[in-house]
KOLMIKE-354288 format. One record per residue (C-alpha): x, y, z; residue number from 1; chain. Coordinates in Angstrom, 2 decimals. Layout:
# KOLMIKE-354288
<r x="X" y="Y" z="Z" i="NUM" ch="A"/>
...
# end
This chain:
# KOLMIKE-354288
<r x="5.26" y="-25.74" z="11.00" i="1" ch="A"/>
<r x="3.30" y="-24.95" z="7.84" i="2" ch="A"/>
<r x="3.79" y="-21.68" z="5.96" i="3" ch="A"/>
<r x="0.29" y="-20.35" z="6.76" i="4" ch="A"/>
<r x="0.90" y="-20.98" z="10.48" i="5" ch="A"/>
<r x="4.22" y="-19.12" z="10.27" i="6" ch="A"/>
<r x="2.52" y="-16.18" z="8.57" i="7" ch="A"/>
<r x="-0.36" y="-16.19" z="11.06" i="8" ch="A"/>
<r x="2.09" y="-16.23" z="13.98" i="9" ch="A"/>
<r x="4.16" y="-13.43" z="12.41" i="10" ch="A"/>
<r x="1.03" y="-11.29" z="11.99" i="11" ch="A"/>
<r x="0.04" y="-11.95" z="15.62" i="12" ch="A"/>
<r x="3.58" y="-11.05" z="16.69" i="13" ch="A"/>
<r x="3.39" y="-7.72" z="14.83" i="14" ch="A"/>
<r x="-0.24" y="-7.05" z="15.77" i="15" ch="A"/>
<r x="-0.76" y="-8.47" z="19.30" i="16" ch="A"/>
<r x="-4.52" y="-7.76" z="19.32" i="17" ch="A"/>
<r x="-4.93" y="-10.54" z="16.75" i="18" ch="A"/>
<r x="-5.58" y="-14.09" z="17.93" i="19" ch="A"/>
<r x="-5.67" y="-17.39" z="15.99" i="20" ch="A"/>
<r x="-9.48" y="-17.19" z="15.84" i="21" ch="A"/>
<r x="-9.12" y="-14.02" z="13.70" i="22" ch="A"/>
<r x="-7.71" y="-16.15" z="10.86" i="23" ch="A"/>
<r x="-8.95" y="-18.91" z="8.58" i="24" ch="A"/>
<r x="-8.33" y="-22.49" z="9.59" i="25" ch="A"/>
<r x="-5.05" y="-23.80" z="8.23" i="26" ch="A"/>
<r x="-5.60" y="-26.73" z="5.88" i="27" ch="A"/>
<r x="-2.68" y="-29.01" z="5.03" i="28" ch="A"/>
<r x="-3.40" y="-28.81" z="1.30" i="29" ch="A"/>
<r x="-3.80" y="-25.04" z="1.18" i="30" ch="A"/>
<r x="-1.18" y="-22.78" z="-0.35" i="31" ch="A"/>
<r x="0.16" y="-19.77" z="1.53" i="32" ch="A"/>
<r x="-1.25" y="-17.41" z="-1.11" i="33" ch="A"/>
<r x="-4.73" y="-18.93" z="-0.95" i="34" ch="A"/>
<r x="-4.77" y="-18.86" z="2.85" i="35" ch="A"/>
<r x="-3.65" y="-15.21" z="3.03" i="36" ch="A"/>
<r x="-6.13" y="-14.10" z="0.36" i="37" ch="A"/>
<r x="-8.97" y="-15.84" z="2.20" i="38" ch="A"/>
<r x="-7.95" y="-13.89" z="5.31" i="39" ch="A"/>
<r x="-7.93" y="-10.58" z="3.41" i="40" ch="A"/>
<r x="-11.24" y="-11.20" z="1.65" i="41" ch="A"/>
<r x="-13.35" y="-13.03" z="4.22" i="42" ch="A"/>
<r x="-12.11" y="-11.97" z="7.66" i="43" ch="A"/>
<r x="-13.09" y="-8.40" z="8.63" i="44" ch="A"/>
<r x="-10.30" y="-8.28" z="11.22" i="45" ch="A"/>
<r x="-7.78" y="-8.02" z="8.36" i="46" ch="A"/>
<r x="-9.19" y="-4.58" z="7.47" i="47" ch="A"/>
<r x="-7.74" y="-3.21" z="10.72" i="48" ch="A"/>
<r x="-4.19" y="-4.09" z="9.66" i="49" ch="A"/>
<r x="-3.94" y="-4.22" z="5.86" i="50" ch="A"/>
<r x="-4.82" y="-1.41" z="3.44" i="51" ch="A"/>
<r x="-5.06" y="-1.90" z="-0.30" i="52" ch="A"/>
<r x="-6.30" y="-0.30" z="-3.46" i="53" ch="A"/>
<r x="-6.49" y="-1.01" z="-7.15" i="54" ch="A"/>
<r x="-4.15" y="1.11" z="-9.23" i="55" ch="A"/>
<r x="-6.88" y="3.03" z="-11.06" i="56" ch="A"/>
<r x="-8.41" y="4.45" z="-7.87" i="57" ch="A"/>
<r x="-5.54" y="3.73" z="-5.49" i="58" ch="A"/>
<r x="-5.24" y="7.19" z="-3.94" i="59" ch="A"/>
<r x="-8.85" y="7.35" z="-2.81" i="60" ch="A"/>
<r x="-9.13" y="3.68" z="-1.87" i="61" ch="A"/>
<r x="-5.91" y="3.75" z="0.15" i="62" ch="A"/>
<r x="-6.93" y="6.95" z="1.94" i="63" ch="A"/>
<r x="-10.18" y="5.27" z="3.04" i="64" ch="A"/>
<r x="-8.50" y="1.98" z="3.95" i="65" ch="A"/>
<r x="-5.73" y="3.60" z="5.98" i="66" ch="A"/>
<r x="-8.33" y="5.61" z="7.88" i="67" ch="A"/>
<r x="-9.86" y="2.31" z="9.07" i="68" ch="A"/>
<r x="-6.61" y="0.78" z="10.33" i="69" ch="A"/>
<r x="-6.03" y="0.42" z="14.07" i="70" ch="A"/>
<r x="-2.83" y="2.43" z="13.77" i="71" ch="A"/>
<r x="-4.68" y="5.39" z="12.20" i="72" ch="A"/>
<r x="-6.16" y="6.48" z="15.52" i="73" ch="A"/>
<r x="-2.88" y="6.08" z="17.40" i="74" ch="A"/>
<r x="-1.06" y="8.40" z="14.99" i="75" ch="A"/>
<r x="-4.02" y="10.59" z="14.05" i="76" ch="A"/>
<r x="-3.48" y="9.76" z="10.38" i="77" ch="A"/>
<r x="-5.11" y="12.04" z="7.86" i="78" ch="A"/>
<r x="-3.91" y="11.62" z="4.30" i="79" ch="A"/>
<r x="-6.37" y="14.10" z="2.80" i="80" ch="A"/>
<r x="-3.72" y="16.82" z="2.33" i="81" ch="A"/>
<r x="-1.22" y="14.57" z="0.58" i="82" ch="A"/>
<r x="-3.97" y="12.97" z="-1.53" i="83" ch="A"/>
<r x="-5.18" y="16.42" z="-2.59" i="84" ch="A"/>
<r x="-1.60" y="17.50" z="-3.41" i="85" ch="A"/>
<r x="-1.10" y="14.42" z="-5.59" i="86" ch="A"/>
<r x="-4.49" y="14.84" z="-7.23" i="87" ch="A"/>
<r x="-3.79" y="18.50" z="-8.01" i="88" ch="A"/>
<r x="-0.41" y="17.63" z="-9.50" i="89" ch="A"/>
<r x="-1.78" y="14.79" z="-11.62" i="90" ch="A"/>
<r x="-4.66" y="16.84" z="-12.96" i="91" ch="A"/>
<r x="-2.36" y="19.78" z="-13.73" i="92" ch="A"/>
<r x="-3.43" y="23.15" z="-15.10" i="93" ch="A"/>
<r x="-6.66" y="23.30" z="-17.06" i="94" ch="A"/>
<r x="-7.99" y="20.17" z="-15.40" i="95" ch="A"/>
<r x="-11.29" y="20.05" z="-17.28" i="96" ch="A"/>
<r x="-9.69" y="20.74" z="-20.67" i="97" ch="A"/>
<r x="-7.02" y="18.10" z="-20.07" i="98" ch="A"/>
<r x="-9.56" y="15.48" z="-18.99" i="99" ch="A"/>
<r x="-11.61" y="16.23" z="-22.09" i="100" ch="A"/>
<r x="-8.55" y="15.79" z="-24.29" i="101" ch="A"/>
<r x="-7.63" y="12.52" z="-22.62" i="102" ch="A"/>
<r x="-11.18" y="11.23" z="-23.01" i="103" ch="A"/>
<r x="-11.57" y="12.27" z="-26.63" i="104" ch="A"/>
<r x="-8.19" y="11.04" z="-27.89" i="105" ch="A"/>
<r x="-6.58" y="7.69" z="-27.29" i="106" ch="A"/>
<r x="-3.39" y="8.57" z="-29.15" i="107" ch="A"/>
<r x="-0.87" y="10.70" z="-27.23" i="108" ch="A"/>
<r x="0.19" y="12.37" z="-30.48" i="109" ch="A"/>
<r x="-3.28" y="13.90" z="-30.75" i="110" ch="A"/>
<r x="-2.80" y="15.87" z="-27.54" i="111" ch="A"/>
<r x="-0.96" y="18.75" z="-29.27" i="112" ch="A"/>
<r x="2.11" y="18.62" z="-27.06" i="113" ch="A"/>
<r x="0.27" y="17.57" z="-23.90" i="114" ch="A"/>
<r x="1.56" y="14.27" z="-22.53" i="115" ch="A"/>
<r x="-0.10" y="11.96" z="-20.09" i="116" ch="A"/>
<r x="1.82" y="10.64" z="-17.11" i="117" ch="A"/>
<r x="2.90" y="7.09" z="-17.83" i="118" ch="A"/>
<r x="1.59" y="4.35" z="-15.50" i="119" ch="A"/>
<r x="4.96" y="3.75" z="-13.81" i="120" ch="A"/>
<r x="5.39" y="7.44" z="-12.98" i="121" ch="A"/>
<r x="1.79" y="7.65" z="-11.76" i="122" ch="A"/>
<r x="2.36" y="4.68" z="-9.47" i="123" ch="A"/>
<r x="5.65" y="6.12" z="-8.16" i="124" ch="A"/>
<r x="4.16" y="9.56" z="-7.46" i="125" ch="A"/>
<r x="1.22" y="8.10" z="-5.55" i="126" ch="A"/>
<r x="3.16" y="5.52" z="-3.56" i="127" ch="A"/>
<r x="6.20" y="7.66" z="-2.73" i="128" ch="A"/>
<r x="4.15" y="10.61" z="-1.49" i="129" ch="A"/>
<r x="1.95" y="8.41" z="0.71" i="130" ch="A"/>
<r x="5.06" y="6.64" z="2.04" i="131" ch="A"/>
<r x="6.71" y="10.00" z="2.72" i="132" ch="A"/>
<r x="3.75" y="11.05" z="4.86" i="133" ch="A"/>
<r x="3.62" y="7.78" z="6.80" i="134" ch="A"/>
<r x="7.36" y="7.45" z="7.39" i="135" ch="A"/>
<r x="7.64" y="11.05" z="8.62" i="136" ch="A"/>
<r x="5.02" y="10.16" z="11.26" i="137" ch="A"/>
<r x="7.20" y="7.29" z="12.50" i="138" ch="A"/>
<r x="5.19" y="4.46" z="10.94" i="139" ch="A"/>
<r x="6.95" y="1.50" z="9.35" i="140" ch="A"/>
<r x="5.42" y="0.28" z="6.08" i="141" ch="A"/>
<r x="5.50" y="-2.98" z="4.17" i="142" ch="A"/>
<r x="4.47" y="-2.46" z="0.56" i="143" ch="A"/>
<r x="3.30" y="-5.08" z="-1.92" i="144" ch="A"/>
<r x="3.22" y="-3.84" z="-5.52" i="145" ch="A"/>
<r x="1.23" y="-6.06" z="-7.86" i="146" ch="A"/>
<r x="0.15" y="-5.47" z="-11.46" i="147" ch="A"/>
<r x="-3.21" y="-3.91" z="-10.60" i="148" ch="A"/>
<r x="-3.01" y="-3.39" z="-6.84" i="149" ch="A"/>
<r x="-0.81" y="-1.96" z="-4.11" i="150" ch="A"/>
<r x="-1.10" y="-3.31" z="-0.56" i="151" ch="A"/>
<r x="0.24" y="-1.52" z="2.53" i="152" ch="A"/>
<r x="0.83" y="-2.97" z="5.99" i="153" ch="A"/>
<r x="1.48" y="-0.24" z="8.58" i="154" ch="A"/>
<r x="3.03" y="-0.91" z="11.96" i="155" ch="A"/>
<r x="5.18" y="0.53" z="14.72" i="156" ch="A"/>
<r x="6.49" y="-2.94" z="15.67" i="157" ch="A"/>
<r x="10.22" y="-3.64" z="15.90" i="158" ch="A"/>
<r x="12.19" y="-3.92" z="12.67" i="159" ch="A"/>
<r x="13.13" y="-7.55" z="13.41" i="160" ch="A"/>
<r x="9.45" y="-8.55" z="13.62" i="161" ch="A"/>
<r x="8.65" y="-6.69" z="10.41" i="162" ch="A"/>
<r x="11.61" y="-8.27" z="8.59" i="163" ch="A"/>
<r x="10.16" y="-11.71" z="9.35" i="164" ch="A"/>
<r x="6.70" y="-10.61" z="8.20" i="165" ch="A"/>
<r x="8.13" y="-9.04" z="5.03" i="166" ch="A"/>
<r x="9.91" y="-12.29" z="4.15" i="167" ch="A"/>
<r x="6.70" y="-14.30" z="4.57" i="168" ch="A"/>
<r x="4.64" y="-11.76" z="2.59" i="169" ch="A"/>
<r x="7.24" y="-12.10" z="-0.19" i="170" ch="A"/>
<r x="6.42" y="-15.82" z="-0.27" i="171" ch="A"/>
<r x="2.70" y="-14.98" z="-0.62" i="172" ch="A"/>
<r x="3.36" y="-12.75" z="-3.63" i="173" ch="A"/>
<r x="6.39" y="-14.20" z="-5.49" i="174" ch="A"/>
<r x="5.52" y="-12.16" z="-8.59" i="175" ch="A"/>
<r x="5.02" y="-8.91" z="-6.67" i="176" ch="A"/>
<r x="7.53" y="-6.39" z="-5.41" i="177" ch="A"/>
<r x="7.57" y="-6.51" z="-1.60" i="178" ch="A"/>
<r x="9.52" y="-3.90" z="0.38" i="179" ch="A"/>
<r x="9.91" y="-2.91" z="4.02" i="180" ch="A"/>
<r x="10.36" y="0.80" z="4.75" i="181" ch="A"/>
<r x="11.67" y="1.53" z="8.25" i="182" ch="A"/>
<r x="10.65" y="4.92" z="9.62" i="183" ch="A"/>
<r x="13.81" y="5.49" z="11.64" i="184" ch="A"/>
<r x="15.89" y="5.16" z="8.45" i="185" ch="A"/>
<r x="13.88" y="7.78" z="6.59" i="186" ch="A"/>
<r x="14.87" y="9.85" z="4.67" i="187" ch="A"/>
<r x="18.57" y="8.94" z="4.71" i="188" ch="A"/>
<r x="18.19" y="5.37" z="3.40" i="189" ch="A"/>
<r x="15.42" y="5.87" z="0.83" i="190" ch="A"/>
<r x="15.73" y="7.83" z="-2.38" i="191" ch="A"/>
<r x="12.23" y="8.94" z="-3.36" i="192" ch="A"/>
<r x="12.39" y="10.96" z="-6.57" i="193" ch="A"/>
<r x="8.74" y="11.97" z="-6.88" i="194" ch="A"/>
<r x="7.98" y="13.86" z="-3.65" i="195" ch="A"/>
<r x="5.64" y="16.80" z="-4.24" i="196" ch="A"/>
<r x="5.97" y="19.95" z="-2.15" i="197" ch="A"/>
# end
């Protein structure tokens, strides 16, 4: 069985509303990465199961994408509060003054003691707080962290099914960081250091 067929079958196993016709045809010469990216980009059905956003606007893109997922209605997902909390924290006091400083000066030393949040911390704050909200609601999450994008797959399927899917998604993105967060193990098994109250 080819890798794309394994991934397609794993997705159908996790999301039973999907059928083989909801996916691109599997070509013998096609790589797993190409096949999966064609599904994400050209098949609207994928938007019901996979949420993603580019790092720069991730918070707002992911909030919109998650709202369109099938699972969003089942769990009455509304990330607006957590997104606002993150946004408020990131903008900090004197929002307009700080934005002006950041726009006018490229060098951090010119900020007179003000420091910008580094990209890794920004990414961690955004991702961990969204994960916190989802896991507390009982939703399992597969994350794919790429250089300029973070992808989330949300499901309440069994852990065994999601382990298989996580392994196959890792093959799609060998250069990305792919993790499976199991809701029933939260918070005891996950050490998030950037949760905002």
